[in-house]
Z-matrix of the N, CA and C atoms (Angstrom, degrees):
N
C 1 1.467
C 2 1.523 1 114.10
N 3 1.219 2 119.76 1 170.41
C 4 1.444 3 126.95 2 -175.16
C 5 1.577 4 108.22 3 -86.31
N 6 1.334 5 111.31 4 -179.60
C 7 1.465 6 119.39 5 176.24
C 8 1.523 7 110.26 6 -84.38
N 9 1.335 8 114.58 7 158.72
C 10 1.452 9 117.66 8 174.78
C 11 1.538 10 111.20 9 -63.57
N 12 1.372 11 118.40 10 -53.00
C 13 1.419 12 120.86 11 170.74
C 14 1.518 13 108.09 12 -103.91
N 15 1.361 14 113.55 13 150.49
C 16 1.463 15 120.12 14 -178.16
C 17 1.507 16 111.25 15 -55.37
N 18 1.282 17 116.87 16 -44.28
C 19 1.468 18 123.13 17 179.78
C 20 1.518 19 104.03 18 -135.04
N 21 1.365 20 113.24 19 115.51
C 22 1.534 21 113.19 20 -174.05
C 23 1.613 22 109.06 21 -107.40
N 24 1.254 23 113.67 22 68.98
C 25 1.502 24 117.91 23 169.28
C 26 1.536 25 102.68 24 -124.06
N 27 1.327 26 115.20 25 168.28
C 28 1.377 27 120.73 26 -177.56
C 29 1.492 28 112.19 27 -106.90
N 30 1.335 29 114.85 28 10.88
C 31 1.499 30 121.95 29 179.95
C 32 1.542 31 109.12 30 -84.16
N 33 1.304 32 116.07 31 -106.63
C 34 1.418 33 121.83 32 -169.51
C 35 1.576 34 112.08 33 -82.99
N 36 1.314 35 118.45 34 -16.82
C 37 1.488 36 119.25 35 -174.24
C 38 1.495 37 115.93 36 -60.48
N 39 1.390 38 121.46 37 -40.47
C 40 1.467 39 116.70 38 179.66
C 41 1.575 40 111.03 39 -68.02
N 42 1.285 41 118.68 40 -30.55
C 43 1.455 42 122.21 41 177.87
C 44 1.514 43 110.06 42 -67.53
N 45 1.375 44 118.15 43 -46.17
C 46 1.456 45 119.73 44 176.20
C 47 1.516 46 111.56 45 -63.72
N 48 1.302 47 116.43 46 -39.94
C 49 1.515 48 120.02 47 177.92
C 50 1.513 49 111.07 48 -55.88
N 51 1.326 50 118.50 49 -47.73
C 52 1.446 51 122.19 50 178.40
C 53 1.518 52 112.01 51 -66.49
N 54 1.345 53 115.41 52 -40.18
C 55 1.494 54 119.77 53 177.57
C 56 1.521 55 110.51 54 -62.59
N 57 1.360 56 118.50 55 -34.28
C 58 1.458 57 122.89 56 174.00
C 59 1.504 58 113.01 57 -61.55
N 60 1.429 59 117.54 58 -40.28
C 61 1.419 60 120.49 59 175.03
C 62 1.502 61 112.08 60 -62.73
N 63 1.354 62 116.91 61 -44.66
C 64 1.434 63 123.91 62 -178.79
C 65 1.543 64 109.14 63 -60.82
N 66 1.234 65 118.77 64 -47.82
C 67 1.496 66 125.02 65 -175.76
C 68 1.513 67 107.55 66 -64.75
N 69 1.306 68 120.74 67 -42.96
C 70 1.469 69 126.90 68 173.73
C 71 1.484 70 112.84 69 -55.09
N 72 1.339 71 116.02 70 -48.21
C 73 1.490 72 122.41 71 -177.73
C 74 1.547 73 108.02 72 -65.99
N 75 1.352 74 116.63 73 -41.90
C 76 1.433 75 118.72 74 -177.73
C 77 1.506 76 112.06 75 -63.45
N 78 1.332 77 119.35 76 -40.80
C 79 1.410 78 126.23 77 178.77
C 80 1.552 79 111.57 78 -63.84
N 81 1.342 80 115.18 79 -39.70
C 82 1.501 81 120.23 80 -179.71
C 83 1.575 82 105.87 81 -67.32
N 84 1.301 83 119.18 82 -44.70
C 85 1.473 84 120.45 83 -177.92
C 86 1.487 85 111.44 84 -66.26
N 87 1.342 86 118.16 85 -40.47
C 88 1.484 87 124.34 86 -179.23
C 89 1.498 88 106.17 87 -63.15
N 90 1.353 89 120.45 88 -48.54
C 91 1.474 90 127.32 89 -176.04
C 92 1.543 91 105.64 90 -61.14
N 93 1.322 92 119.63 91 -45.74
C 94 1.468 93 120.13 92 -177.99
C 95 1.521 94 108.74 93 -61.25
N 96 1.340 95 120.50 94 -47.15
C 97 1.430 96 120.18 95 -179.66
C 98 1.546 97 115.20 96 -64.92
N 99 1.343 98 114.32 97 -38.34
C 100 1.459 99 118.39 98 178.62
C 101 1.563 100 112.02 99 -67.15
N 102 1.347 101 118.31 100 -25.53
C 103 1.429 102 120.04 101 -174.37
C 104 1.585 103 111.37 102 -110.00
N 105 1.288 104 114.19 103 4.03
C 106 1.484 105 119.06 104 176.94
C 107 1.554 106 111.96 105 60.50
N 108 1.325 107 113.78 106 43.58
C 109 1.488 108 120.29 107 177.87
C 110 1.532 109 107.97 108 -130.39
N 111 1.354 110 115.24 109 168.49
C 112 1.420 111 120.30 110 -178.71
C 113 1.551 112 108.76 111 -73.70
N 114 1.349 113 119.27 112 165.15
C 115 1.434 114 119.92 113 175.72
C 116 1.556 115 108.29 114 -71.21
N 117 1.316 116 120.63 115 -28.42
C 118 1.496 117 120.33 116 176.49
C 119 1.514 118 107.78 117 -66.66
N 120 1.270 119 122.06 118 -43.10
C 121 1.473 120 123.08 119 174.65
C 122 1.536 121 112.43 120 -61.65
N 123 1.328 122 115.45 121 -41.24
C 124 1.520 123 116.05 122 -179.88
C 125 1.498 124 109.48 123 -66.82
N 126 1.284 125 114.76 124 -37.53
C 127 1.557 126 118.87 125 179.65
C 128 1.493 127 110.53 126 -65.99
N 129 1.390 128 118.02 127 -42.17
C 130 1.431 129 119.49 128 178.44
C 131 1.519 130 113.76 129 -62.31
N 132 1.383 131 114.77 130 -42.14
C 133 1.449 132 119.56 131 176.00
C 134 1.482 133 112.84 132 -65.74
N 135 1.383 134 119.76 133 -40.38
C 136 1.406 135 120.36 134 172.32
C 137 1.459 136 116.93 135 -56.82
N 138 1.337 137 115.32 136 -50.00
C 139 1.468 138 124.55 137 176.84
C 140 1.555 139 110.60 138 -50.90
N 141 1.323 140 114.38 139 -51.40
C 142 1.410 141 121.88 140 -174.30
C 143 1.552 142 108.74 141 -60.65
N 144 1.373 143 115.46 142 -51.76
C 145 1.436 144 120.52 143 -177.88
C 146 1.459 145 114.19 144 -67.40
N 147 1.377 146 119.39 145 -39.53
C 148 1.412 147 121.76 146 178.17
C 149 1.545 148 111.31 147 -63.42
N 150 1.282 149 116.05 148 -42.22
C 151 1.462 150 120.21 149 179.40
C 152 1.545 151 109.98 150 -62.10
N 153 1.362 152 118.87 151 -39.65
C 154 1.437 153 122.48 152 176.39
C 155 1.587 154 107.66 153 -66.51
N 156 1.278 155 120.18 154 -44.92
C 157 1.392 156 121.12 155 174.00
C 158 1.533 157 117.04 156 -54.59
N 159 1.337 158 114.42 157 -47.70
C 160 1.429 159 119.97 158 177.33
C 161 1.601 160 112.12 159 -61.22
N 162 1.351 161 118.04 160 -39.70
C 163 1.421 162 122.53 161 175.84
C 164 1.518 163 113.34 162 -65.10
N 165 1.333 164 113.94 163 -48.06
C 166 1.486 165 122.39 164 178.51
C 167 1.546 166 112.61 165 -56.34
N 168 1.356 167 114.02 166 -37.46
C 169 1.446 168 118.00 167 -178.99
C 170 1.609 169 112.84 168 -99.15
N 171 1.291 170 112.78 169 13.72
C 172 1.474 171 120.27 170 173.34
C 173 1.573 172 114.65 171 51.29
N 174 1.322 173 110.74 172 47.82
C 175 1.480 174 117.81 173 177.60
C 176 1.523 175 108.19 174 -74.14
N 177 1.327 176 116.88 175 143.82
C 178 1.483 177 123.86 176 168.82
C 179 1.478 178 101.08 177 -112.90
N 180 1.380 179 117.40 178 105.03
C 181 1.528 180 119.92 179 -172.17
C 182 1.527 181 109.88 180 -63.45
N 183 1.343 182 118.33 181 -42.68
C 184 1.448 183 120.85 182 179.76
C 185 1.536 184 114.28 183 -62.09
N 186 1.301 185 118.50 184 -39.72
C 187 1.415 186 121.80 185 -177.46
C 188 1.498 187 112.68 186 -83.79
N 189 1.355 188 115.81 187 -40.72
C 190 1.470 189 120.08 188 -170.50
C 191 1.548 190 114.46 189 -92.33
N 192 1.361 191 114.35 190 -28.86
C 193 1.537 192 118.40 191 179.03
C 194 1.501 193 104.45 192 -106.70
N 195 1.307 194 120.46 193 -83.55
C 196 1.410 195 122.92 194 179.13
C 197 1.508 196 115.86 195 -168.62
N 198 1.280 197 122.15 196 156.46
C 199 1.454 198 123.30 197 177.56
C 200 1.526 199 109.49 198 -63.17
N 201 1.293 200 115.49 199 -37.37
C 202 1.469 201 119.52 200 178.15
C 203 1.613 202 112.57 201 -58.37
N 204 1.319 203 112.15 202 -48.86
C 205 1.517 204 119.00 203 178.54
C 206 1.559 205 109.87 204 -57.98
N 207 1.372 206 111.85 205 -44.57
C 208 1.519 207 116.28 206 -176.17
C 209 1.532 208 109.05 207 -65.31
N 210 1.313 209 121.71 208 -48.09
C 211 1.387 210 128.38 209 -177.86
C 212 1.577 211 110.29 210 -60.98
N 213 1.307 212 116.45 211 -45.49
C 214 1.466 213 121.07 212 177.37
C 215 1.498 214 110.57 213 -61.76
N 216 1.320 215 115.41 214 -47.79
C 217 1.464 216 119.50 215 178.57
C 218 1.554 217 114.38 216 -56.15
N 219 1.376 218 114.71 217 -50.51
C 220 1.422 219 120.09 218 -178.61
C 221 1.514 220 110.93 219 -61.26
N 222 1.309 221 118.87 220 -45.36
C 223 1.477 222 121.55 221 -177.58
C 224 1.555 223 109.45 222 -65.34
N 225 1.342 224 115.18 223 -46.89
C 226 1.521 225 119.48 224 -176.44
C 227 1.488 226 106.69 225 -62.92
N 228 1.364 227 121.60 226 -39.72
C 229 1.413 228 124.12 227 -175.87
C 230 1.531 229 107.96 228 -64.13
N 231 1.378 230 115.14 229 -44.42
C 232 1.503 231 118.40 230 -178.59
C 233 1.491 232 114.59 231 -61.98
N 234 1.319 233 119.66 232 -27.04
C 235 1.450 234 119.48 233 176.85
C 236 1.561 235 112.74 234 -106.63
N 237 1.377 236 117.68 235 14.79
C 238 1.410 237 119.23 236 177.00
C 239 1.518 238 117.38 237 66.43
N 240 1.319 239 114.45 238 29.95
C 241 1.468 240 119.52 239 -179.17
C 242 1.444 241 112.65 240 -87.02
N 243 1.371 242 116.45 241 124.41
C 244 1.521 243 123.47 242 -179.07
C 245 1.528 244 111.62 243 -57.02
N 246 1.284 245 121.14 244 -19.29
C 247 1.431 246 121.52 245 -174.83
C 248 1.480 247 113.31 246 -85.70
N 249 1.431 248 114.55 247 16.49
C 250 1.443 249 120.22 248 -175.44
C 251 1.492 250 116.62 249 -53.74
N 252 1.322 251 116.96 250 -34.70
C 253 1.518 252 121.98 251 -177.25
C 254 1.512 253 114.16 252 -95.97
N 255 1.360 254 117.44 253 0.36
C 256 1.461 255 119.90 254 -174.78
C 257 1.514 256 113.21 255 -58.75
N 258 1.335 257 117.08 256 -44.01
C 259 1.514 258 117.48 257 -174.19
C 260 1.545 259 108.78 258 -82.14
N 261 1.307 260 117.70 259 -22.64
C 262 1.506 261 119.53 260 175.53
C 263 1.554 262 107.61 261 -63.38
N 264 1.326 263 112.57 262 -42.78
C 265 1.497 264 118.43 263 -177.96
C 266 1.552 265 110.98 264 -68.36
N 267 1.351 266 111.73 265 -46.93
C 268 1.483 267 116.19 266 -176.53
C 269 1.538 268 113.22 267 -67.19
N 270 1.274 269 114.14 268 -42.61
C 271 1.477 270 117.04 269 177.09
C 272 1.554 271 111.52 270 -68.46
N 273 1.283 272 117.80 271 -38.50
C 274 1.523 273 121.65 272 179.82
C 275 1.603 274 105.76 273 -64.22
N 276 1.306 275 115.53 274 -42.19
C 277 1.432 276 117.80 275 -179.22
C 278 1.504 277 113.15 276 -62.48
N 279 1.372 278 116.56 277 -46.06
C 280 1.451 279 122.45 278 172.91
C 281 1.519 280 114.83 279 -52.75
N 282 1.356 281 113.83 280 -50.23
C 283 1.439 282 121.21 281 -178.27
C 284 1.535 283 113.48 282 -68.52
N 285 1.308 284 117.46 283 -34.30
C 286 1.433 285 121.37 284 175.85
C 287 1.514 286 112.01 285 -68.24
N 288 1.350 287 119.48 286 -41.95
C 289 1.398 288 122.76 287 -178.57
C 290 1.461 289 113.42 288 -76.85
N 291 1.291 290 120.02 289 -41.34
C 292 1.497 291 121.86 290 -175.68
C 293 1.488 292 114.23 291 -89.88
N 294 1.326 293 118.87 292 -23.60
C 295 1.480 294 119.10 293 -179.58
C 296 1.516 295 111.08 294 -118.23
N 297 1.286 296 114.72 295 2.70
C 298 1.516 297 119.45 296 -175.31
C 299 1.524 298 111.88 297 49.65
N 300 1.257 299 116.08 298 44.98
C 301 1.476 300 124.94 299 -175.37
C 302 1.555 301 107.04 300 -81.60
N 303 1.306 302 112.29 301 118.33
C 304 1.546 303 119.30 302 -174.60
C 305 1.494 304 112.80 303 -66.59
N 306 1.308 305 119.70 304 -40.81
C 307 1.472 306 123.14 305 -178.24
C 308 1.547 307 109.66 306 -68.42
N 309 1.275 308 118.17 307 -35.63
C 310 1.483 309 123.74 308 173.73
C 311 1.513 310 109.15 309 -65.93
N 312 1.328 311 116.46 310 -46.10
C 313 1.442 312 118.88 311 -178.05
C 314 1.584 313 111.19 312 -62.35
N 315 1.298 314 117.19 313 -29.80
C 316 1.411 315 119.77 314 178.25
C 317 1.517 316 112.69 315 -63.38
N 318 1.292 317 113.74 316 -32.78
C 319 1.500 318 119.85 317 179.35
C 320 1.561 319 107.11 318 -71.53
N 321 1.294 320 116.88 319 -43.82
C 322 1.509 321 119.68 320 179.91
C 323 1.515 322 107.79 321 -68.62
N 324 1.267 323 122.19 322 -36.52
C 325 1.473 324 123.03 323 175.82
C 326 1.541 325 109.31 324 -62.29
N 327 1.311 326 117.63 325 -39.11
C 328 1.495 327 118.57 326 176.98
C 329 1.507 328 109.24 327 -63.11
N 330 1.298 329 119.51 328 -46.45
C 331 1.505 330 123.00 329 176.57
C 332 1.543 331 108.85 330 -53.72
N 333 1.307 332 114.55 331 -50.94
C 334 1.562 333 117.25 332 -174.84
C 335 1.442 334 115.06 333 -68.47
N 336 1.330 335 117.90 334 -28.21
C 337 1.492 336 117.83 335 177.15
C 338 1.494 337 113.97 336 -63.93
N 339 1.371 338 116.94 337 -32.38
C 340 1.457 339 120.04 338 177.82
C 341 1.493 340 113.93 339 71.95
N 342 1.360 341 118.79 340 21.06
C 343 1.508 342 121.34 341 -174.65
C 344 1.551 343 106.13 342 -92.63
N 345 1.262 344 114.29 343 60.01
C 346 1.479 345 119.56 344 177.09
C 347 1.461 346 111.20 345 -144.90
């Protein structure tokens, strides 16, 4: 299995984790403005397309990203919370930047392309 957190040190990882959240939010807001939709609509579209991307590329969130991201996703999905992909993005961002993890970077590239 994977780790509970993508990167479990107390140095740079919490900063990168929060930066990942900020970057995610900025892309959602930009996408909403560019497409003339609400941020909620943008977030819904992003979630749907990201989940399709993860399935197509056969990601195992718990093993490849983190146990924390998987648990947050599953709980949020069960209650219909739009924030369901927040920790996937933040943990993938942390792992991509601090471990140069290619599969995590693919998730961030997907976010940055804005094709959703």
